[in-house]
Structure formats: structure tokens, C-alpha cells
N, CA, C and O atoms as a MOPAC input file, in Angstrom:
PM7 MOZYME 1SCF
protein

 N    -12.35100 1    56.81500 1    -4.14000 1
 C    -11.21800 1    56.57100 1    -5.01600 1
 C     -9.93100 1    56.48100 1    -4.20700 1
 O     -9.11900 1    55.57900 1    -4.41400 1
 N     -9.75400 1    57.40800 1    -3.29700 1
 C     -8.54000 1    57.42700 1    -2.48900 1
 C     -8.48500 1    56.22500 1    -1.54900 1
 O     -7.40400 1    55.75600 1    -1.19100 1
 N     -9.66200 1    55.73100 1    -1.15200 1
 C     -9.71800 1    54.57400 1    -0.26100 1
 C     -9.20600 1    53.31800 1    -0.96500 1
 O     -8.55600 1    52.48400 1    -0.33600 1
 N     -9.48800 1    53.17200 1    -2.25100 1
 C     -9.01700 1    52.00900 1    -3.00100 1
 C     -7.49700 1    52.03300 1    -3.13500 1
 O     -6.85100 1    50.98700 1    -3.07800 1
 N     -6.93300 1    53.20900 1    -3.31200 1
 C     -5.47700 1    53.33400 1    -3.41800 1
 C     -4.82600 1    52.95200 1    -2.09700 1
 O     -3.85000 1    52.20200 1    -2.07000 1
 N     -5.37200 1    53.47000 1    -1.00200 1
 C     -4.81300 1    53.16200 1     0.31800 1
 C     -4.91800 1    51.67300 1     0.63200 1
 O     -3.99400 1    51.09400 1     1.20300 1
 N     -6.03400 1    51.05200 1     0.26300 1
 C     -6.21400 1    49.62900 1     0.52200 1
 C     -5.20700 1    48.80100 1    -0.27600 1
 O     -4.63500 1    47.84300 1     0.24500 1
 N     -4.99200 1    49.16900 1    -1.53600 1
 C     -4.01100 1    48.45300 1    -2.36100 1
 C     -2.60700 1    48.61600 1    -1.77900 1
 O     -1.83300 1    47.66000 1    -1.75100 1
 N     -2.27800 1    49.81900 1    -1.31800 1
 C     -0.96300 1    50.05300 1    -0.71900 1
 C     -0.79400 1    49.26700 1     0.57500 1
 O      0.29000 1    48.74300 1     0.83600 1
 N     -1.83000 1    49.17500 1     1.38200 1
 C     -1.73900 1    48.42500 1     2.64000 1
 C     -1.56000 1    46.93100 1     2.40500 1
 O     -0.79200 1    46.27900 1     3.11300 1
 N     -2.26100 1    46.38800 1     1.42100 1
 C     -2.11100 1    44.96300 1     1.12900 1
 C     -0.71000 1    44.68600 1     0.59900 1
 O     -0.09000 1    43.68900 1     0.96900 1
 N     -0.20900 1    45.56400 1    -0.26600 1
 C      1.14600 1    45.39300 1    -0.80000 1
 C      2.18700 1    45.54700 1     0.30400 1
 O      3.18400 1    44.82600 1     0.32400 1
 N      1.95700 1    46.48000 1     1.21700 1
 C      2.86500 1    46.66800 1     2.34800 1
 C      2.85700 1    45.44600 1     3.25900 1
 O      3.89800 1    45.06700 1     3.79600 1
 N      1.69100 1    44.82800 1     3.43500 1
 C      1.61200 1    43.61300 1     4.24800 1
 C      2.44600 1    42.49400 1     3.63100 1
 O      3.12100 1    41.74800 1     4.34100 1
 N      2.39500 1    42.38400 1     2.31700 1
 C      3.20800 1    41.37300 1     1.63000 1
 C      4.69300 1    41.63300 1     1.86000 1
 O      5.45500 1    40.70500 1     2.13500 1
 N      5.10100 1    42.88900 1     1.74800 1
 C      6.50800 1    43.22100 1     1.95100 1
 C      6.93800 1    42.96100 1     3.39500 1
 O      8.02700 1    42.43800 1     3.63200 1
 N      6.09200 1    43.32100 1     4.35600 1
 C      6.44200 1    43.12900 1     5.75900 1
 C      6.52600 1    41.64400 1     6.12900 1
 O      7.36000 1    41.25300 1     6.94500 1
 N      5.67700 1    40.83500 1     5.54000 1
 C      5.77600 1    39.39300 1     5.77900 1
 C      7.11000 1    38.87900 1     5.27900 1
 O      7.76700 1    38.08100 1     5.94800 1
 N      7.50800 1    39.33700 1     4.10300 1
 C      8.79600 1    38.92100 1     3.55400 1
 C      9.97200 1    39.39600 1     4.37900 1
 O     10.96500 1    38.68300 1     4.51900 1
 N      9.86500 1    40.60100 1     4.92900 1
 C     10.95700 1    41.15700 1     5.73700 1
 C     11.04600 1    40.47300 1     7.09700 1
 O     12.14600 1    40.24700 1     7.60000 1
 N      9.92500 1    40.14400 1     7.69000 1
 C      9.91800 1    39.63200 1     9.06500 1
 C     10.11200 1    38.12100 1     9.17700 1
 O     10.42600 1    37.62700 1    10.26000 1
 N      9.93600 1    37.38900 1     8.10700 1
 C     10.01800 1    35.93300 1     8.19700 1
 C     11.42200 1    35.44800 1     8.53400 1
 O     11.58500 1    34.59100 1     9.40300 1
 N     12.42600 1    35.97600 1     7.86700 1
 C     13.80400 1    35.52100 1     8.11100 1
 C     14.28500 1    35.83300 1     9.53000 1
 O     14.86000 1    34.94800 1    10.16300 1
 N     14.08000 1    37.05200 1    10.07100 1
 C     14.50800 1    37.28900 1    11.45600 1
 C     13.79100 1    36.40700 1    12.47900 1
 O     14.39200 1    35.99400 1    13.47100 1
 N     12.52100 1    36.12000 1    12.24400 1
 C     11.79300 1    35.23800 1    13.16500 1
 C     12.36400 1    33.82600 1    13.09200 1
 O     12.49000 1    33.15700 1    14.11800 1
 N     12.70600 1    33.37000 1    11.90300 1
 C     13.29600 1    32.04800 1    11.73000 1
 C     14.64700 1    31.96700 1    12.44000 1
 O     14.93100 1    30.97800 1    13.11600 1
 N     15.47100 1    32.98700 1    12.29400 1
 C     16.77300 1    33.02400 1    12.97000 1
 C     16.58300 1    33.06900 1    14.48400 1
 O     17.30600 1    32.39800 1    15.22000 1
 N     15.62300 1    33.85000 1    14.95000 1
 C     15.33300 1    33.92600 1    16.38100 1
 C     14.91600 1    32.57300 1    16.93800 1
 O     15.32400 1    32.20300 1    18.04000 1
 N     14.11100 1    31.83700 1    16.19100 1
 C     13.70200 1    30.50400 1    16.64300 1
 C     14.88400 1    29.54300 1    16.72500 1
 O     14.96200 1    28.73500 1    17.65000 1
 N     15.79700 1    29.62400 1    15.77000 1
 C     16.97800 1    28.76400 1    15.80100 1
 C     17.83500 1    29.09200 1    17.01900 1
 O     18.31800 1    28.18700 1    17.69900 1
 N     18.02900 1    30.38900 1    17.30100 1
 C     18.83100 1    30.79900 1    18.45300 1
 C     18.14800 1    30.39000 1    19.75700 1
 O     18.80200 1    29.88700 1    20.67100 1
 N     16.83800 1    30.60500 1    19.84300 1
 C     16.11100 1    30.21200 1    21.05900 1
 C     16.13200 1    28.70200 1    21.26700 1
 O     16.15000 1    28.23400 1    22.40500 1
 N     16.13000 1    27.94400 1    20.18700 1
 C     16.20600 1    26.49500 1    20.33500 1
 C     17.53800 1    26.07800 1    20.93900 1
 O     17.59300 1    25.11400 1    21.70200 1
 N     18.60000 1    26.78100 1    20.61400 1
 C     19.90100 1    26.47700 1    21.20000 1
 C     19.93600 1    26.75200 1    22.69100 1
 O     20.69300 1    26.11700 1    23.42500 1
 N     19.12900 1    27.68800 1    23.13900 1
 C     19.12100 1    28.06900 1    24.54200 1
 C     18.05000 1    27.32200 1    25.33100 1
 O     18.31700 1    26.85400 1    26.43800 1
 N     16.85000 1    27.20400 1    24.78100 1
 C     15.71200 1    26.69900 1    25.55100 1
 C     15.24200 1    25.29400 1    25.19500 1
 O     14.40800 1    24.74500 1    25.91400 1
 N     15.73600 1    24.69300 1    24.12500 1
 C     15.27100 1    23.37500 1    23.67700 1
 C     13.74800 1    23.37400 1    23.49300 1
 O     13.02300 1    22.74200 1    24.26200 1
 N     13.28000 1    24.08000 1    22.47700 1
 C     11.85200 1    24.19800 1    22.18400 1
 C     11.34200 1    22.86800 1    21.61500 1
 O     11.93400 1    22.33200 1    20.67800 1
 N     10.24600 1    22.33300 1    22.17600 1
 C      9.71100 1    21.08700 1    21.62400 1
 C      9.10700 1    21.32600 1    20.23600 1
 O      8.54800 1    22.39000 1    19.96900 1
 N      9.22500 1    20.34100 1    19.37300 1
 C      8.69300 1    20.38800 1    18.00600 1
 C      9.29000 1    21.53000 1    17.18200 1
 O      8.61800 1    22.05800 1    16.29600 1
 N     10.52700 1    21.91900 1    17.45300 1
 C     11.13500 1    23.05400 1    16.75700 1
 C     11.32900 1    22.75200 1    15.27400 1
 O     11.19500 1    23.64800 1    14.44200 1
 N     11.64000 1    21.52000 1    14.93700 1
 C     11.85500 1    21.18900 1    13.52900 1
 C     10.57100 1    21.36100 1    12.72200 1
 O     10.60000 1    21.85100 1    11.59300 1
 N      9.46100 1    20.96000 1    13.29700 1
 C      8.17800 1    21.13800 1    12.63500 1
 C      7.85500 1    22.61700 1    12.47400 1
 O      7.36700 1    23.04200 1    11.42700 1
 N      8.12600 1    23.38700 1    13.50200 1
 C      7.88100 1    24.83500 1    13.43900 1
 C      8.77400 1    25.46800 1    12.37900 1
 O      8.31500 1    26.29900 1    11.59600 1
 N     10.03900 1    25.08400 1    12.35100 1
 C     10.97400 1    25.65600 1    11.37600 1
 C     10.64100 1    25.22800 1     9.94900 1
 O     10.98600 1    25.93200 1     9.00000 1
 N      9.98500 1    24.10300 1     9.78600 1
 C      9.60100 1    23.65700 1     8.45600 1
 C      8.37100 1    24.38700 1     7.94100 1
 O      8.33800 1    24.80600 1     6.78400 1
 N      7.36600 1    24.54300 1     8.78000 1
 C      6.07700 1    25.01400 1     8.29400 1
 C      5.79800 1    26.49200 1     8.51700 1
 O      5.02300 1    27.07500 1     7.75800 1
 N      6.38700 1    27.12000 1     9.51500 1
 C      6.13300 1    28.54700 1     9.75400 1
 C      6.60400 1    29.42400 1     8.59500 1
 O      5.82100 1    30.24500 1     8.11800 1
 N      7.84500 1    29.28900 1     8.11900 1
 C      8.26000 1    30.12600 1     6.98600 1
 C      7.50200 1    29.79700 1     5.70700 1
 O      7.24600 1    30.68100 1     4.88900 1
 N      7.14600 1    28.53400 1     5.53400 1
 C      6.40000 1    28.15600 1     4.33700 1
 C      5.01900 1    28.81100 1     4.33800 1
 O      4.59400 1    29.38000 1     3.33200 1
 N      4.32800 1    28.72600 1     5.46600 1
 C      3.00100 1    29.33900 1     5.56400 1
 C      3.08800 1    30.85600 1     5.42200 1
 O      2.25100 1    31.46800 1     4.75700 1
 N      4.10100 1    31.46600 1     6.04500 1
 C      4.25100 1    32.91500 1     5.94900 1
 C      4.56500 1    33.35200 1     4.52300 1
 O      4.01800 1    34.34600 1     4.04700 1
 N      5.43500 1    32.62500 1     3.84200 1
 C      5.77800 1    33.02200 1     2.47500 1
 C      4.60300 1    32.80600 1     1.52900 1
 O      4.40300 1    33.60500 1     0.61400 1
 N      3.82800 1    31.75400 1     1.72500 1
 C      2.64200 1    31.55200 1     0.88900 1
 C      1.59800 1    32.63900 1     1.14600 1
 O      0.94200 1    33.09600 1     0.21000 1
 N      1.43800 1    33.05500 1     2.40400 1
 C      0.52700 1    34.16600 1     2.70200 1
 C      1.02800 1    35.45900 1     2.06100 1
 O      0.24000 1    36.24500 1     1.53700 1
 N      2.33800 1    35.67200 1     2.10600 1
 C      2.91500 1    36.85300 1     1.46800 1
 C      2.71900 1    36.85000 1    -0.03300 1
 O      2.49200 1    37.89900 1    -0.63600 1
 N      2.80600 1    35.66300 1    -0.64800 1
 C      2.58700 1    35.57000 1    -2.09700 1
 C      1.12600 1    35.86600 1    -2.43600 1
 O      0.84800 1    36.51700 1    -3.44400 1
 N      0.19700 1    35.40100 1    -1.61400 1
 C     -1.21700 1    35.70600 1    -1.84100 1
 C     -1.45800 1    37.21400 1    -1.69800 1
 O     -2.13800 1    37.81700 1    -2.52800 1
 N     -0.89900 1    37.81800 1    -0.64500 1
 C     -1.03500 1    39.26600 1    -0.47900 1
 C     -0.39100 1    40.01500 1    -1.64500 1
 O     -0.89100 1    41.05400 1    -2.07600 1
 N      0.73100 1    39.47500 1    -2.15700 1
 C      1.39300 1    40.10200 1    -3.28800 1
 C      0.48400 1    40.12200 1    -4.50900 1
 O      0.35600 1    41.14900 1    -5.17400 1
 N     -0.14400 1    38.99500 1    -4.80400 1
 C     -1.01900 1    38.92100 1    -5.97000 1
 C     -2.17900 1    39.89300 1    -5.83300 1
 O     -2.47600 1    40.64300 1    -6.76300 1
 N     -2.83700 1    39.88300 1    -4.68200 1
 C     -3.97700 1    40.77200 1    -4.46800 1
 C     -3.54400 1    42.23800 1    -4.50500 1
 O     -4.19800 1    43.06500 1    -5.14100 1
 N     -2.44700 1    42.55800 1    -3.82400 1
 C     -1.96900 1    43.94400 1    -3.79000 1
 C     -1.52300 1    44.44200 1    -5.14400 1
 O     -1.78100 1    45.59200 1    -5.49800 1
 N     -0.85500 1    43.59300 1    -5.90800 1
 C     -0.38900 1    44.01200 1    -7.23000 1
 C     -1.54700 1    44.21200 1    -8.18600 1
 O     -1.56300 1    45.17600 1    -8.95200 1
 N     -2.51500 1    43.31000 1    -8.14900 1
 C     -3.68100 1    43.45900 1    -9.03100 1
 C     -4.42700 1    44.74200 1    -8.69500 1
 O     -4.84100 1    45.47400 1    -9.59400 1
 N     -4.60100 1    45.01800 1    -7.40900 1
 C     -5.31500 1    46.23300 1    -7.02800 1
 C     -4.50100 1    47.49100 1    -7.30800 1
 O     -5.07100 1    48.54700 1    -7.58100 1
 N     -3.18000 1    47.39100 1    -7.24300 1
 C     -2.33500 1    48.56300 1    -7.49800 1
 C     -2.20100 1    48.87000 1    -8.98400 1
 O     -1.95700 1    50.01800 1    -9.35500 1
 N     -2.35500 1    47.87300 1    -9.83100 1
 C     -2.19600 1    48.07200 1   -11.26700 1
 C     -3.48300 1    48.57800 1   -11.91400 1
 O     -3.43300 1    49.19900 1   -12.97600 1
 N     -4.61500 1    48.32600 1   -11.30400 1
 C     -5.87800 1    48.75400 1   -11.91200 1
 C     -5.83800 1    50.24100 1   -12.25700 1
 O     -5.19800 1    51.04500 1   -11.57900 1
 N     -6.53300 1    50.57100 1   -13.31900 1
 C     -6.49100 1    51.93400 1   -13.83100 1
 C     -7.04700 1    52.95000 1   -12.81900 1
 O     -6.49900 1    54.04300 1   -12.67800 1
 N     -8.10500 1    52.60100 1   -12.13400 1
 C     -8.72400 1    53.54200 1   -11.19600 1
 C     -7.91300 1    53.71500 1    -9.91400 1
 O     -7.91800 1    54.78600 1    -9.30700 1
 N     -7.22300 1    52.66700 1    -9.51300 1
 C     -6.49100 1    52.73800 1    -8.24200 1
 C     -4.99700 1    52.56700 1    -8.45300 1
 O     -4.32500 1    51.99000 1    -7.59900 1
 N     -4.45800 1    53.05300 1    -9.56500 1
 C     -3.02600 1    52.89500 1    -9.85700 1
 C     -2.20400 1    53.57500 1    -8.76200 1
 O     -2.40000 1    54.74900 1    -8.44700 1
 N     -1.28200 1    52.80400 1    -8.19600 1
 C     -0.46700 1    53.31100 1    -7.09600 1
 C      0.97000 1    52.85000 1    -7.29500 1
 O      1.24500 1    51.65000 1    -7.31100 1
 N      1.87700 1    53.79400 1    -7.44700 1
 C      3.28400 1    53.43500 1    -7.62100 1
 C      3.85800 1    52.81100 1    -6.35200 1
 O      4.63300 1    51.85700 1    -6.41200 1
 N      3.46600 1    53.36300 1    -5.20100 1
 C      3.95400 1    52.78700 1    -3.94400 1
 C      3.47300 1    51.34900 1    -3.78100 1
 O      4.22600 1    50.48700 1    -3.32700 1
 N      2.23200 1    51.09400 1    -4.14700 1
 C      1.70100 1    49.73800 1    -4.04500 1
 C      2.43500 1    48.76700 1    -4.95200 1
 O      2.69200 1    47.62500 1    -4.57100 1
 N      2.77300 1    49.22300 1    -6.15800 1
 C      3.50700 1    48.36300 1    -7.08900 1
 C      4.90800 1    48.08300 1    -6.56400 1
 O      5.38100 1    46.94900 1    -6.64200 1
 N      5.57500 1    49.10000 1    -6.03100 1
 C      6.92500 1    48.91400 1    -5.48900 1
 C      6.90100 1    47.97900 1    -4.28400 1
 O      7.73400 1    47.07900 1    -4.17600 1
 N      5.94200 1    48.19200 1    -3.37500 1
 C      5.82100 1    47.30500 1    -2.21600 1
 C      5.56500 1    45.86500 1    -2.66400 1
 O      6.11800 1    44.92700 1    -2.09000 1
 N      4.72800 1    45.69200 1    -3.68600 1
 C      4.42500 1    44.34700 1    -4.18200 1
 C      5.65300 1    43.67600 1    -4.77700 1
 O      5.88800 1    42.49000 1    -4.54200 1
 N      6.43400 1    44.42200 1    -5.54300 1
 C      7.62700 1    43.83300 1    -6.15900 1
 C      8.64300 1    43.43300 1    -5.09200 1
 O      9.21800 1    42.34600 1    -5.15800 1
 N      8.86400 1    44.30100 1    -4.11600 1
 C      9.77900 1    43.95800 1    -3.03000 1
 C      9.24800 1    42.75900 1    -2.24800 1
 O     10.00900 1    41.86600 1    -1.87500 1
 N      7.93900 1    42.74500 1    -2.00500 1
 C      7.32100 1    41.64000 1    -1.26700 1
 C      7.45800 1    40.31400 1    -1.98400 1
 O      7.73700 1    39.29700 1    -1.34800 1
 N      7.26800 1    40.30000 1    -3.30000 1
 C      7.37000 1    39.02500 1    -4.00600 1
 C      8.80100 1    38.52900 1    -4.02900 1
 O      9.03600 1    37.32500 1    -3.92900 1
 N      9.75800 1    39.42700 1    -4.15800 1
 C     11.16100 1    39.00200 1    -4.14100 1
 C     11.49400 1    38.36400 1    -2.79700 1
 O     12.08200 1    37.28300 1    -2.74800 1
 N     11.12200 1    39.02500 1    -1.71800 1
 C     11.43100 1    38.50600 1    -0.38700 1
 C     10.67600 1    37.21300 1    -0.08000 1
 O     11.23500 1    36.28600 1     0.50700 1
 N      9.40600 1    37.15600 1    -0.47900 1
 C      8.61700 1    35.95600 1    -0.19500 1
 C      9.06100 1    34.76400 1    -1.02800 1
 O      9.07100 1    33.63700 1    -0.53300 1
 N      9.42600 1    34.99100 1    -2.27700 1
 C      9.94900 1    33.88400 1    -3.07500 1
 C     11.30000 1    33.41000 1    -2.55500 1
 O     11.59400 1    32.21500 1    -2.57300 1
 N     12.11500 1    34.34700 1    -2.09200 1
 C     13.39600 1    33.96800 1    -1.49800 1
 C     13.18400 1    33.13800 1    -0.24100 1
 O     13.86300 1    32.13100 1    -0.03800 1
 N     12.25400 1    33.55100 1     0.59700 1
 C     11.94100 1    32.78800 1     1.80800 1
 C     11.40200 1    31.41000 1     1.46100 1
 O     11.75500 1    30.41900 1     2.10100 1
 N     10.55100 1    31.34700 1     0.45200 1
 C      9.99600 1    30.06600 1     0.02300 1
 C     11.10100 1    29.12500 1    -0.45400 1
 O     11.11700 1    27.95000 1    -0.08700 1
 N     12.01500 1    29.63300 1    -1.26300 1
 C     13.11500 1    28.81300 1    -1.77700 1
 C     14.03700 1    28.34000 1    -0.65200 1
 O     14.46100 1    27.18400 1    -0.64300 1
 N     14.34200 1    29.21900 1     0.28400 1
 C     15.20300 1    28.83800 1     1.41000 1
 C     14.51400 1    27.78300 1     2.27000 1
 O     15.16900 1    26.86500 1     2.76500 1
 N     13.21600 1    27.90400 1     2.45100 1
 C     12.48600 1    26.91200 1     3.23500 1
 C     12.51500 1    25.55400 1     2.55300 1
 O     12.70500 1    24.53200 1     3.21300 1
 N     12.32900 1    25.53200 1     1.24700 1
 C     12.37500 1    24.26600 1     0.51300 1
 C     13.77900 1    23.66600 1     0.58900 1
 O     13.92400 1    22.45500 1     0.75400 1
 N     14.80600 1    24.49700 1     0.47100 1
 C     16.17500 1    23.99500 1     0.61100 1
 C     16.43400 1    23.46100 1     2.01900 1
 O     17.14900 1    22.47400 1     2.18900 1
 N     15.85900 1    24.10400 1     3.01600 1
 C     15.96600 1    23.62000 1     4.39500 1
 C     15.31800 1    22.24600 1     4.52400 1
 O     15.86500 1    21.36300 1     5.18400 1
 N     14.15900 1    22.06000 1     3.90200 1
 C     13.49300 1    20.76000 1     3.91900 1
 C     14.37700 1    19.70100 1     3.28500 1
 O     14.51200 1    18.59400 1     3.80600 1
 N     14.98100 1    20.05600 1     2.14400 1
 C     15.85000 1    19.09300 1     1.46400 1
 C     17.07800 1    18.76000 1     2.31200 1
 O     17.51400 1    17.61000 1     2.34700 1
 N     17.63200 1    19.75600 1     2.99100 1
 C     18.77600 1    19.51800 1     3.85400 1
 C     18.41800 1    18.59800 1     5.01100 1
 O     19.16500 1    17.67400 1     5.33000 1
 N     17.28700 1    18.85000 1     5.63400 1
 C     16.83100 1    17.99900 1     6.74800 1
 C     16.56500 1    16.58100 1     6.25000 1
 O     16.89000 1    15.61400 1     6.93900 1
 N     15.98800 1    16.45000 1     5.08000 1
 C     15.72900 1    15.11700 1     4.52200 1
 C     17.03100 1    14.39000 1     4.23400 1
 O     17.14200 1    13.19500 1     4.50900 1
 N     18.01700 1    15.08500 1     3.68700 1
 C     19.30900 1    14.46500 1     3.37900 1
 C     20.02400 1    14.03700 1     4.64600 1
 O     20.62000 1    12.96100 1     4.69000 1
 N     19.97000 1    14.86300 1     5.66800 1
 C     20.63400 1    14.52600 1     6.93100 1
 C     19.95500 1    13.33200 1     7.57600 1
 O     20.62700 1    12.46900 1     8.14100 1
 N     18.62500 1    13.26900 1     7.49900 1
 C     17.92300 1    12.15200 1     8.13000 1
 C     18.18800 1    10.83800 1     7.40000 1
 O     18.12500 1     9.77300 1     8.01300 1
 N     18.48200 1    10.89500 1     6.10500 1
 C     18.78800 1     9.67400 1     5.36300 1
 C     20.12200 1     9.09900 1     5.81900 1
 O     20.26600 1     7.88400 1     5.95600 1
 N     21.10500 1     9.98100 1     6.05500 1
 C     22.42300 1     9.52100 1     6.44000 1
 C     22.62200 1     9.35700 1     7.93000 1
 O     23.68900 1     8.92100 1     8.36300 1
 N     21.61800 1     9.69500 1     8.72900 1
 C     21.75700 1     9.60000 1    10.17800 1
 C     21.52500 1     8.19900 1    10.67800 1
 O     21.60500 1     7.95100 1    11.88100 1

């Protein structure tokens, strides 16, 4: 019984950590591109946050479902899941806006 609670909390924590770590990694890549001229940086900046936020959303769904179940109800798991979904949806929206910005700039370039 206790193992199911811990597993639900770990999955929810993974979702939250993905949401927390995606933005700093994205900023780090932008700064490193200014210094090192990383090849294919635009492709990396387009798809890395998108893939990370989608993985975080999947972890959020799994963690929340497991945390809400009657046998493995975990308040920490629910809180981690809610924070994770907020951060991952925010990252997803910012990534889509970044795509739109890049598309708009390329049209006028």
C-alpha cells in the first residue's frame, strides 16, 4: 500500500520537475547560442521544450490518476501534479508562441 503512494508521489514529482527545469534549460540554450553559435539551435529551441512539456503532461495525468485513487490517495502527489500541470501547460503555451513568433519573423525576413 505504501509503495503505491510513493510511486504516485514520484511520478507527480517528475511532472513538476520537468515543468520547473524546462524554462532554465531553454534560457541556458539561448545564452549559449549567443556565445558558442550552436548548430541547429532553432530546431532544438522549437522541439525540446515541446517534447519536455508533453512528457510532463503525460506524467501529470498518470501521477494525478494514481494520487486520486482511493487506495493510494496522496495529498503530496495531488499538489505536485497540480503544480506540474500549471508549469507544463505554461511551457507548452510559451513554446507555441515562440513558434508563431519565429514563423512571423520568417515571413517578413
